[in-house]
Residue frames as qw, qx, qy, qz and C-alpha x, y, z in Angstrom:
[[0.658, 0.071, 0.245, -0.708, 4.00, 18.09, 45.63],
 [0.268, -0.050, 0.956, 0.109, 3.04, 14.44, 45.21],
 [0.509, 0.132, -0.352, -0.774, 0.64, 13.73, 42.34],
 [0.722, 0.039, 0.590, -0.358, -2.10, 11.17, 42.66],
 [0.414, 0.034, 0.823, 0.389, -2.25, 8.40, 40.03],
 [0.348, 0.736, 0.581, -0.007, -5.42, 9.97, 38.62],
 [0.033, 0.920, -0.080, -0.383, -3.73, 13.35, 38.25],
 [0.304, -0.447, 0.687, 0.486, -0.80, 11.72, 36.43],
 [0.425, 0.347, 0.802, 0.237, -3.17, 9.94, 34.06],
 [0.244, 0.888, 0.357, -0.158, -5.00, 13.19, 33.33],
 [0.109, -0.811, 0.346, 0.460, -1.71, 15.00, 32.65],
 [0.364, -0.179, 0.806, 0.431, -0.51, 12.23, 30.36],
 [0.392, 0.585, 0.706, 0.076, -3.85, 12.20, 28.55],
 [0.147, 0.934, 0.111, -0.305, -3.72, 15.96, 28.05],
 [0.201, -0.645, 0.561, 0.478, -0.14, 15.76, 26.72],
 [0.413, 0.092, 0.849, 0.316, -1.01, 12.90, 24.40],
 [0.345, 0.764, 0.541, -0.074, -4.08, 14.71, 23.10],
 [0.040, 0.900, -0.140, -0.411, -2.05, 17.86, 22.46],
 [0.279, -0.426, 0.723, 0.466, 0.64, 15.92, 20.59],
 [0.422, 0.351, 0.813, 0.195, -1.96, 14.15, 18.47],
 [0.264, 0.877, 0.357, -0.180, -3.72, 17.39, 17.59],
 [0.072, -0.818, 0.351, 0.450, -0.43, 19.12, 16.75],
 [0.280, -0.264, 0.826, 0.412, 0.72, 16.21, 14.60],
 [0.645, 0.281, -0.176, -0.688, -2.69, 15.79, 13.01],
 [0.966, 0.113, 0.002, -0.232, -3.13, 12.49, 11.25],
 [0.493, 0.628, -0.590, 0.118, 0.63, 11.99, 10.82],
 [0.269, -0.480, 0.738, -0.391, 1.21, 10.59, 14.29],
 [0.769, 0.025, 0.532, -0.352, -1.28, 7.78, 13.82],
 [0.841, 0.511, 0.065, -0.168, -0.62, 6.99, 10.16],
 [0.620, 0.668, -0.361, 0.198, 3.16, 7.17, 9.72],
 [0.739, -0.598, 0.289, 0.112, 5.99, 5.29, 11.42],
 [0.659, 0.697, -0.273, 0.075, 8.97, 5.88, 9.12],
 [0.780, -0.467, 0.263, 0.323, 12.46, 4.46, 9.53],
 [0.255, 0.871, -0.334, -0.253, 15.55, 5.90, 7.85],
 [0.197, -0.507, 0.820, 0.180, 18.18, 3.10, 7.96],
 [0.772, 0.218, -0.458, -0.384, 17.90, 0.20, 5.56],
 [0.756, -0.362, 0.525, -0.147, 18.00, -3.34, 6.90],
 [0.661, 0.037, 0.651, 0.371, 19.00, -4.68, 3.47],
 [0.334, 0.556, -0.266, -0.713, 19.10, -3.79, -0.20],
 [0.886, 0.318, 0.005, -0.338, 17.98, -5.85, -3.20],
 [0.467, 0.585, -0.662, 0.039, 21.53, -7.01, -3.89],
 [0.309, -0.338, 0.795, -0.398, 21.41, -8.93, -0.60],
 [0.749, 0.205, 0.515, -0.363, 18.58, -10.96, -2.16],
 [0.514, -0.018, 0.715, 0.473, 20.46, -11.56, -5.41],
 [0.379, 0.788, 0.485, 0.008, 18.49, -8.91, -7.31],
 [0.380, 0.236, 0.184, 0.875, 19.69, -6.27, -9.71],
 [0.094, -0.849, -0.487, 0.180, 18.52, -2.81, -8.75],
 [0.339, 0.396, 0.071, 0.851, 18.92, 0.89, -9.36],
 [0.148, -0.523, -0.467, 0.698, 18.43, 3.80, -6.98],
 [0.129, 0.616, 0.491, 0.603, 15.86, 6.23, -8.36],
 [0.171, -0.421, -0.372, 0.809, 15.56, 9.79, -7.05],
 [0.111, 0.694, 0.562, 0.436, 12.51, 11.79, -8.07],
 [0.179, -0.016, -0.213, 0.960, 12.43, 15.54, -7.48],
 [0.011, 0.704, 0.680, -0.205, 9.23, 16.83, -5.97],
 [0.218, 0.786, 0.266, 0.515, 8.00, 20.21, -7.33],
 [0.376, -0.917, 0.034, -0.132, 8.90, 21.70, -3.93],
 [0.227, 0.760, -0.581, 0.183, 12.46, 20.42, -4.23],
 [0.696, -0.401, 0.554, -0.221, 12.26, 17.34, -1.98],
 [0.313, 0.386, -0.836, -0.233, 14.07, 14.21, -3.08],
 [0.853, -0.076, 0.273, -0.439, 11.85, 11.13, -3.11],
 [0.004, 0.486, -0.862, -0.147, 13.77, 7.86, -3.30],
 [0.909, 0.080, 0.188, -0.362, 12.86, 4.46, -4.64],
 [0.400, -0.335, 0.808, 0.274, 14.30, 1.23, -6.00],
 [0.709, 0.443, -0.254, -0.487, 13.93, -0.01, -9.55],
 [0.576, -0.213, 0.787, 0.050, 14.12, -3.79, -9.92],
 [0.440, 0.402, -0.514, -0.617, 14.38, -4.83, -13.58],
 [0.942, 0.070, 0.110, -0.310, 12.64, -7.96, -14.79],
 [0.437, -0.464, 0.742, 0.205, 14.93, -10.96, -14.98],
 [0.295, -0.055, 0.870, 0.391, 15.56, -12.57, -18.37],
 [0.372, 0.677, 0.633, -0.054, 12.64, -10.87, -20.10],
 [0.108, -0.359, 0.272, 0.886, 13.08, -8.62, -23.14],
 [0.119, -0.520, 0.220, -0.817, 10.83, -6.77, -23.04],
 [0.112, -0.012, 0.801, -0.588, 9.38, -7.14, -19.53],
 [0.095, -0.466, -0.861, -0.180, 5.86, -8.51, -19.12],
 [0.212, -0.855, -0.330, -0.339, 4.90, -5.37, -17.20],
 [0.245, 0.348, -0.449, 0.785, 5.87, -2.97, -14.43],
 [0.512, -0.629, -0.584, 0.035, 4.54, -3.15, -10.86],
 [0.013, 0.589, -0.228, 0.775, 4.40, 0.09, -8.87],
 [0.609, -0.351, -0.681, 0.203, 4.58, -1.01, -5.24],
 [0.202, -0.639, 0.152, -0.727, 3.28, 1.16, -2.38],
 [0.463, -0.037, -0.811, 0.355, 4.12, -0.19, 1.07],
 [0.464, -0.711, -0.528, -0.017, 2.43, 0.11, 4.46],
 [0.151, -0.948, -0.014, -0.279, 2.94, 2.75, 7.12],
 [0.674, -0.686, 0.246, 0.120, 5.94, 1.32, 9.02],
 [0.708, -0.303, 0.435, 0.467, 9.71, 1.28, 8.36],
 [0.222, 0.687, -0.352, -0.595, 10.75, 1.64, 4.67],
 [0.786, 0.422, -0.301, -0.338, 11.18, -0.19, 1.37],
 [0.245, 0.465, -0.842, 0.121, 14.02, -2.34, 2.74],
 [0.313, -0.052, 0.837, -0.446, 11.66, -4.10, 5.16],
 [0.692, 0.402, 0.316, -0.510, 8.89, -4.47, 2.57],
 [0.234, 0.535, -0.679, -0.446, 11.13, -5.78, -0.22],
 [0.205, -0.059, 0.977, -0.012, 10.21, -9.42, 0.43],
 [0.514, 0.473, 0.533, -0.477, 6.62, -8.71, -0.60],
 [0.623, 0.730, 0.009, -0.282, 7.66, -8.08, -4.21],
 [0.172, -0.657, 0.674, 0.292, 11.16, -9.50, -4.64],
 [0.582, 0.097, 0.802, 0.092, 9.69, -12.54, -6.40],
 [0.531, 0.737, 0.269, -0.320, 8.20, -10.48, -9.25],
 [0.164, 0.733, -0.522, -0.403, 11.37, -9.90, -11.36],
 [0.256, -0.192, 0.935, 0.154, 11.75, -13.67, -11.73],
 [0.449, 0.498, 0.730, -0.132, 8.18, -13.75, -13.11],
 [0.420, 0.410, 0.485, 0.648, 9.07, -11.20, -15.77],
 [0.082, -0.920, -0.342, -0.173, 7.97, -7.95, -14.09],
 [0.290, 0.405, -0.277, 0.821, 9.86, -4.76, -13.40],
 [0.446, -0.707, -0.526, 0.156, 9.16, -3.39, -9.91],
 [0.172, 0.526, -0.170, 0.815, 9.36, 0.18, -8.65],
 [0.518, -0.571, -0.570, 0.284, 9.25, 0.52, -4.85],
 [0.073, 0.701, -0.001, 0.709, 8.70, 4.06, -3.56],
 [0.414, -0.350, -0.580, 0.608, 9.55, 5.43, -0.12],
 [0.072, -0.894, -0.371, -0.241, 7.20, 8.23, 0.90],
 [0.122, 0.742, -0.270, 0.602, 8.63, 11.47, 2.28],
 [0.476, -0.633, 0.429, -0.434, 10.41, 10.86, 5.57],
 [0.958, -0.108, 0.258, -0.058, 10.96, 7.15, 4.86],
 [0.866, 0.133, 0.204, 0.437, 14.37, 5.70, 4.03],
 [0.456, -0.101, 0.172, 0.867, 16.32, 8.19, 1.91],
 [0.057, 0.695, 0.495, 0.518, 13.27, 10.29, 1.00],
 [0.172, 0.092, -0.294, 0.936, 13.33, 13.83, 2.36],
 [0.390, -0.381, -0.193, -0.816, 10.57, 15.66, 4.20],
 [0.239, -0.020, 0.786, -0.570, 8.02, 14.74, 6.84],
 [0.138, -0.274, -0.870, -0.387, 5.04, 12.50, 6.07],
 [0.283, 0.287, 0.472, -0.784, 1.60, 14.04, 6.44],
 [0.197, 0.466, 0.807, 0.305, -1.75, 13.47, 4.82],
 [0.851, 0.439, 0.283, -0.052, -2.84, 14.52, 2.29],
 [0.076, 0.841, -0.449, -0.291, 0.68, 15.73, 1.32],
 [0.447, -0.299, 0.822, 0.188, 1.95, 12.17, 0.86],
 [0.691, 0.541, 0.466, -0.110, -0.56, 11.68, -1.96],
 [0.328, 0.882, -0.258, -0.218, 1.75, 13.94, -3.98],
 [0.248, -0.534, 0.795, 0.146, 4.57, 11.39, -3.54],
 [0.617, 0.216, 0.756, -0.030, 2.35, 8.59, -4.81],
 [0.538, 0.800, 0.199, -0.178, 1.38, 10.78, -7.77],
 [0.032, 0.823, -0.507, -0.256, 5.02, 11.66, -8.46],
 [0.400, -0.255, 0.867, 0.153, 5.95, 8.00, -8.79],
 [0.599, 0.492, 0.624, -0.096, 2.93, 7.30, -10.96],
 [0.385, 0.887, -0.043, -0.251, 3.72, 10.19, -13.32],
 [0.119, -0.671, 0.684, 0.260, 7.34, 9.08, -13.63],
 [0.497, -0.008, 0.863, 0.089, 6.37, 5.52, -14.53],
 [0.570, 0.663, 0.446, -0.191, 3.81, 6.64, -17.08],
 [0.397, 0.898, -0.150, -0.117, 6.47, 8.58, -18.98],
 [0.430, -0.613, 0.632, 0.199, 9.61, 6.51, -18.33],
 [0.588, 0.506, -0.528, -0.345, 11.13, 4.95, -21.44],
 [0.004, -0.344, 0.926, -0.154, 12.37, 2.02, -19.37],
 [0.604, 0.132, 0.621, -0.482, 8.84, 0.63, -19.04],
 [0.090, -0.110, 0.831, 0.538, 8.86, -0.08, -22.81],
 [0.506, -0.029, -0.291, -0.811, 5.14, 0.57, -23.05],
 [0.364, -0.133, -0.921, 0.042, 4.41, -2.61, -21.07],
 [0.475, -0.673, -0.465, -0.323, 1.34, -2.75, -18.79],
 [0.059, 0.403, -0.498, 0.766, 1.52, -0.78, -15.54],
 [0.623, -0.473, -0.618, -0.082, 0.15, -2.43, -12.40],
 [0.158, -0.590, 0.378, -0.696, -0.30, -0.52, -9.14],
 [0.726, -0.265, -0.630, 0.079, 0.05, -2.82, -6.12],
 [0.137, -0.591, 0.359, -0.710, -0.52, -1.32, -2.68],
 [0.576, -0.265, -0.748, 0.195, -0.56, -2.90, 0.74],
 [0.371, -0.554, -0.532, 0.521, -2.26, -1.52, 3.84],
 [0.022, -0.772, -0.114, 0.625, -1.78, 2.27, 4.00],
 [0.117, -0.321, 0.600, 0.723, -0.18, 2.10, 0.54],
 [0.086, 0.370, 0.869, 0.317, -3.28, 0.37, -0.83],
 [0.008, -0.784, -0.538, 0.309, -5.58, 2.95, 0.72],
 [0.071, -0.685, 0.163, 0.706, -3.54, 5.85, -0.65],
 [0.166, -0.044, 0.774, 0.610, -3.44, 4.18, -4.06],
 [0.087, 0.610, 0.782, 0.098, -7.24, 4.10, -4.11],
 [0.059, -0.826, -0.255, 0.498, -7.42, 7.76, -3.10],
 [0.119, -0.559, 0.414, 0.709, -4.95, 8.86, -5.79],
 [0.139, 0.057, 0.845, 0.514, -6.08, 6.60, -8.64],
 [0.117, 0.654, 0.740, -0.105, -9.67, 7.70, -8.04],
 [0.007, 0.642, -0.004, -0.766, -8.84, 11.24, -9.13],
 [0.658, 0.682, 0.239, -0.212, -10.28, 12.23, -12.49],
 [0.231, 0.833, -0.461, -0.198, -6.84, 13.19, -13.83],
 [0.209, -0.417, 0.884, 0.036, -5.65, 9.60, -13.22],
 [0.836, 0.259, 0.229, -0.426, -8.43, 7.89, -15.15],
 [0.953, 0.294, 0.038, 0.066, -6.97, 4.65, -16.60],
 [0.025, 0.858, -0.510, 0.047, -3.46, 5.70, -15.53],
 [0.329, -0.354, 0.875, -0.042, -2.83, 2.07, -14.55],
 [0.513, 0.123, -0.693, -0.490, -3.71, -1.08, -16.48],
 [0.694, -0.361, -0.621, -0.049, -4.48, -3.13, -13.35],
 [0.207, -0.615, 0.391, -0.653, -4.79, -2.31, -9.65],
 [0.703, -0.207, -0.670, 0.123, -4.22, -4.65, -6.69],
 [0.262, -0.626, 0.288, -0.676, -5.16, -3.50, -3.19],
 [0.675, -0.158, -0.703, 0.160, -4.30, -5.69, -0.21],
 [0.475, -0.459, -0.557, 0.503, -5.40, -5.04, 3.39],
 [0.068, 0.367, 0.088, 0.924, -6.64, -1.54, 2.62],
 [0.020, 0.446, 0.662, -0.603, -8.89, 0.40, 4.96],
 [0.200, 0.663, 0.645, 0.324, -12.06, 1.99, 3.66],
 [0.087, -0.926, -0.168, -0.327, -11.91, 5.31, 5.51],
 [0.394, 0.409, -0.449, 0.691, -9.12, 7.34, 7.14],
 [0.370, -0.455, 0.295, -0.754, -11.38, 8.52, 9.95],
 [0.906, -0.223, -0.105, -0.344, -12.91, 5.10, 10.55],
 [0.841, 0.117, -0.417, 0.324, -9.59, 3.29, 10.80],
 [0.126, 0.461, -0.429, 0.766, -8.35, 6.02, 13.15],
 [0.644, -0.391, 0.159, -0.639, -11.36, 5.42, 15.35],
 [0.959, -0.043, -0.271, -0.075, -10.81, 1.65, 15.17],
 [0.625, 0.294, -0.482, 0.539, -7.17, 2.01, 16.22],
 [0.105, -0.451, 0.383, -0.799, -7.94, 4.40, 19.07],
 [0.805, -0.333, -0.083, -0.484, -10.63, 2.06, 20.40],
 [0.868, 0.053, -0.456, 0.189, -7.89, -0.48, 21.13],
 [0.401, 0.160, -0.484, 0.761, -6.32, 1.76, 23.77],
 [0.316, -0.714, -0.595, 0.190, -8.11, 2.68, 26.99],
 [0.306, -0.501, -0.064, 0.807, -6.08, 5.91, 26.99],
 [0.036, -0.077, 0.468, 0.880, -6.95, 6.91, 23.42],
 [0.004, -0.478, -0.859, -0.184, -10.54, 5.70, 23.34],
 [0.048, -0.794, -0.494, 0.351, -12.07, 8.76, 25.05],
 [0.145, -0.586, 0.203, 0.771, -10.08, 11.15, 22.84],
 [0.407, 0.283, 0.744, 0.448, -11.55, 9.93, 19.55],
 [0.175, 0.850, 0.496, -0.042, -14.10, 12.72, 19.35],
 [0.092, -0.906, 0.142, 0.388, -11.30, 15.29, 19.19],
 [0.347, -0.437, 0.673, 0.485, -8.76, 13.43, 17.05],
 [0.516, 0.342, 0.757, 0.211, -10.93, 11.72, 14.41],
 [0.336, 0.885, 0.295, -0.126, -12.23, 15.03, 12.91],
 [0.104, -0.822, 0.392, 0.399, -8.61, 16.06, 12.23],
 [0.592, -0.030, 0.732, 0.336, -8.13, 13.14, 9.84],
 [0.028, -0.064, 0.563, 0.823, -8.42, 13.63, 6.05],
 [0.535, 0.197, 0.104, -0.815, -11.83, 14.66, 4.80],
 [0.717, 0.181, 0.646, -0.188, -14.28, 11.93, 3.78],
 [0.623, 0.721, -0.087, -0.290, -13.86, 13.03, 0.17],
 [0.191, 0.656, -0.728, -0.063, -10.39, 11.41, 0.23],
 [0.700, -0.214, 0.629, -0.263, -11.64, 8.10, 1.61],
 [0.083, -0.217, 0.894, 0.383, -10.69, 5.02, -0.43],
 [0.269, 0.409, 0.870, -0.064, -14.31, 3.81, -0.44],
 [0.289, 0.792, 0.209, -0.495, -15.36, 7.16, -1.93],
 [0.155, 0.710, -0.483, -0.489, -12.66, 7.16, -4.62],
 [0.425, -0.195, 0.864, 0.187, -12.37, 3.47, -5.49],
 [0.614, 0.548, 0.551, -0.135, -15.35, 3.36, -7.90],
 [0.353, 0.887, -0.128, -0.270, -13.56, 5.86, -10.15],
 [0.352, -0.466, 0.748, 0.315, -10.72, 3.39, -10.74],
 [0.621, 0.385, 0.679, 0.065, -13.07, 1.61, -13.18],
 [0.950, 0.140, -0.093, -0.264, -12.85, 0.52, -15.94],
 [0.248, 0.582, -0.756, 0.168, -9.38, -0.54, -14.81],
 [0.811, -0.194, -0.547, -0.071, -9.49, -4.16, -13.51],
 [0.252, -0.641, 0.459, -0.562, -9.29, -4.22, -9.71],
 [0.726, -0.134, -0.666, 0.110, -8.30, -7.01, -7.31],
 [0.382, -0.664, 0.302, -0.567, -9.12, -6.43, -3.62],
 [0.710, -0.009, -0.681, 0.180, -7.50, -8.84, -1.15],
 [0.338, -0.604, 0.369, -0.621, -7.99, -9.05, 2.61],
 [0.377, 0.060, -0.899, 0.213, -7.31, -11.63, 5.28],
 [0.612, -0.585, -0.384, -0.368, -10.11, -12.70, 7.59],
 [0.770, -0.394, -0.323, 0.385, -7.40, -13.03, 10.27],
 [0.345, 0.550, -0.096, 0.754, -6.00, -9.51, 9.84],
 [0.482, -0.564, -0.517, 0.427, -5.36, -8.18, 13.37],
 [0.270, -0.228, -0.005, 0.935, -4.57, -4.63, 12.22],
 [0.345, 0.128, -0.218, -0.904, -7.20, -3.63, 9.66],
 [0.579, 0.151, 0.690, -0.409, -10.51, -5.41, 10.18],
 [0.303, 0.163, 0.846, 0.407, -11.74, -7.65, 7.37],
 [0.226, 0.764, 0.568, -0.209, -14.90, -5.51, 7.19],
 [0.009, 0.752, -0.197, -0.628, -12.83, -2.68, 5.69],
 [0.148, -0.200, 0.805, 0.539, -11.90, -4.90, 2.75],
 [0.199, 0.495, 0.843, 0.063, -15.53, -5.86, 2.27],
 [0.109, 0.834, 0.283, -0.461, -16.59, -2.21, 2.34],
 [0.059, -0.592, 0.461, 0.658, -13.95, -1.23, -0.19],
 [0.166, 0.055, 0.892, 0.416, -14.93, -4.03, -2.56],
 [0.182, 0.657, 0.718, -0.141, -18.63, -3.17, -2.24],
 [0.076, 0.834, 0.073, -0.541, -17.89, 0.45, -3.14],
 [0.197, -0.375, 0.647, 0.635, -15.79, -0.48, -6.19],
 [0.695, 0.485, 0.004, -0.531, -17.23, -0.72, -9.68],
 [0.884, 0.141, 0.413, 0.165, -16.81, -3.55, -12.16],
 [0.870, 0.043, -0.491, -0.002, -14.54, -5.08, -13.31],
 [0.259, -0.647, 0.556, -0.453, -13.54, -6.14, -9.81],
 [0.793, -0.039, -0.608, 0.020, -12.50, -9.32, -7.98],
 [0.483, -0.698, 0.356, -0.390, -12.32, -10.07, -4.27],
 [0.705, 0.202, -0.660, 0.165, -9.78, -12.53, -2.90],
 [0.698, -0.668, 0.090, -0.243, -10.24, -13.76, 0.66],
 [0.475, 0.494, -0.650, 0.327, -6.97, -14.55, 2.43],
 [0.803, -0.561, -0.200, 0.038, -5.89, -16.20, 5.67],
 [0.712, 0.023, -0.199, 0.673, -2.98, -15.19, 7.88],
 [0.323, -0.625, -0.248, 0.666, -1.64, -11.99, 9.39],
 [0.216, 0.903, 0.108, -0.356, -1.47, -8.46, 8.08],
 [0.434, 0.811, -0.335, -0.204, 0.16, -8.10, 4.60],
 [0.500, -0.432, 0.744, 0.094, 1.77, -11.54, 4.84],
 [0.840, 0.366, 0.304, -0.260, 0.14, -12.97, 1.75],
 [0.638, 0.716, -0.269, -0.094, 2.74, -12.53, -0.97],
 [0.204, -0.573, 0.793, -0.049, 5.27, -14.67, 0.88],
 [0.697, 0.099, 0.687, -0.179, 3.04, -17.62, -0.16],
 [0.138, -0.148, 0.744, 0.636, 3.66, -19.07, -3.66],
 [0.155, 0.536, 0.824, 0.093, -0.10, -19.71, -4.02],
 [0.050, 0.868, 0.286, -0.404, -0.85, -16.02, -3.54],
 [0.169, -0.522, 0.472, 0.690, 2.01, -15.04, -5.83],
 [0.176, 0.152, 0.851, 0.470, 0.46, -17.18, -8.54],
 [0.112, 0.735, 0.646, -0.171, -2.95, -15.64, -7.84],
 [0.010, -0.798, 0.038, 0.601, -1.54, -12.18, -8.56],
 [0.147, -0.301, 0.702, 0.628, 0.21, -13.36, -11.72],
 [0.183, 0.404, 0.872, 0.210, -3.02, -15.01, -12.93],
 [0.098, 0.819, 0.425, -0.374, -5.00, -11.84, -12.24],
 [0.031, -0.684, 0.308, 0.661, -2.56, -9.73, -14.24],
 [0.145, -0.112, 0.837, 0.515, -2.45, -12.22, -17.08],
 [0.167, 0.523, 0.836, 0.029, -6.23, -12.71, -17.21],
 [0.082, 0.888, 0.341, -0.299, -6.77, -8.96, -17.37],
 [0.611, 0.681, 0.104, 0.391, -4.26, -8.13, -20.12],
 [0.235, -0.937, 0.250, -0.063, -1.73, -6.74, -17.68],
 [0.661, -0.400, 0.568, 0.282, 0.99, -9.08, -18.83],
 [0.445, 0.652, -0.452, -0.415, 2.77, -8.72, -22.14],
 [0.990, 0.097, -0.020, -0.100, 3.08, -12.11, -23.76],
 [0.486, -0.627, 0.571, 0.214, 6.34, -13.82, -22.83],
 [0.335, 0.509, -0.687, -0.397, 8.46, -15.30, -25.63],
 [0.288, 0.086, -0.945, -0.125, 7.04, -18.67, -26.65],
 [0.196, 0.214, 0.765, -0.575, 3.96, -18.32, -24.46],
 [0.026, -0.463, -0.765, -0.447, 0.48, -18.97, -25.77],
 [0.246, -0.469, -0.080, -0.845, -2.28, -16.44, -25.24],
 [0.150, -0.064, 0.748, -0.644, -3.79, -16.42, -21.76],
 [0.149, -0.411, -0.879, -0.193, -7.03, -18.27, -21.25],
 [0.296, -0.565, -0.192, -0.746, -10.22, -16.43, -20.44],
 [0.202, -0.240, 0.669, -0.674, -11.15, -16.02, -16.75],
 [0.171, -0.227, -0.956, -0.077, -13.50, -18.75, -15.56],
 [0.378, -0.477, -0.190, -0.770, -15.80, -16.39, -13.69],
 [0.733, -0.415, -0.538, 0.046, -15.82, -18.71, -10.67],
 [0.396, -0.883, 0.146, -0.207, -15.25, -17.31, -7.19],
 [0.464, 0.532, -0.645, 0.292, -11.54, -17.71, -6.33],
 [0.776, -0.352, -0.507, 0.133, -10.70, -20.05, -3.45],
 [0.432, -0.886, 0.144, -0.088, -9.63, -18.84, -0.05],
 [0.695, 0.474, -0.415, 0.346, -5.84, -18.80, 0.05],
 [0.741, -0.616, -0.146, 0.222, -3.78, -19.61, 3.14],
 [0.253, 0.831, -0.361, 0.339, -0.68, -17.74, 4.27],
 [0.834, -0.121, -0.457, 0.285, 2.10, -19.51, 6.18],
 [0.587, -0.214, -0.373, 0.686, 4.80, -17.96, 8.37],
 [0.114, -0.942, -0.295, 0.116, 4.05, -14.69, 10.16],
 [0.486, 0.547, -0.080, 0.677, 6.09, -11.54, 9.52],
 [0.413, -0.392, -0.442, 0.693, 7.54, -9.60, 12.49],
 [0.029, 0.898, 0.336, 0.284, 5.79, -6.30, 13.10],
 [0.228, 0.627, -0.297, 0.683, 7.49, -3.09, 14.29],
 [0.372, -0.139, -0.707, 0.585, 8.34, -2.79, 17.98],
 [0.066, 0.473, 0.450, -0.754, 6.03, 0.19, 18.28],
 [0.311, 0.312, -0.259, -0.860, 3.21, 1.76, 16.33],
 [0.731, 0.321, 0.513, -0.316, 0.50, 0.27, 14.21],
 [0.218, -0.222, 0.735, 0.602, 1.44, -1.46, 10.99],
 [0.488, 0.602, 0.619, -0.128, -1.14, -0.54, 8.34]]
């Protein structure tokens, strides 16, 4: 029997809807990759493989990059990457930090890289919490300031996790770049971009995490920890309005940094790198380096808009956020 084009479209739509409902939010939010494309040694960095054991027995993997030529380190940055690939493809976003005196811990969520399990929300919040708990009690941090730096999905999950009462002041500074304000709203935004997915929003969006987990609901509880929210006006993946919403929902002390350029491309730019270092130093999230004078007080002026140069290739499929 020959099917009409309309019948084929309806069948495909029904199959797609069923797969989305069965996968829940995981299908839209997670695009993991197991193989590495590089390791820190390829970039001339020292590193150590870290394996954390989840209470349910899963192995969650990450990389520890020690600060270069700093004893002790100025601080430790806990890096949470976006939804695509794994830590090997996101390394460039933080590989410059050891040279500035910071340890870096990059975590791969379950199902990414060498981490076991399958990524689903809100289960992945447990992975973020696992890394946070390890860093808070690890002797290797030497009591130096702890900075949580998340990009895209990682930034949004950081806001959700750090906003929990049990994590009050767990970090000394928080940096969120290209975060979305709401899991359901970004799902709706993404589905609107496809003529095939657009009419299915009413069935899929309600399966996303409850509004109580939304970054814009949790972000105010990060205070009094200093918060830097960054978003590019050119972001083609997560609309700039999400960054504005997140910043508006946050409590003081908070700073907003407008960026230019593509999605999560900012930290390849030395000007943005310096902006992050200044934020950490101005907010007591940088132990004083040997021979360095005390940091000056913040000026209180609105920071300038920072450009971002070369674009970063995005995955062949899926949405990078």
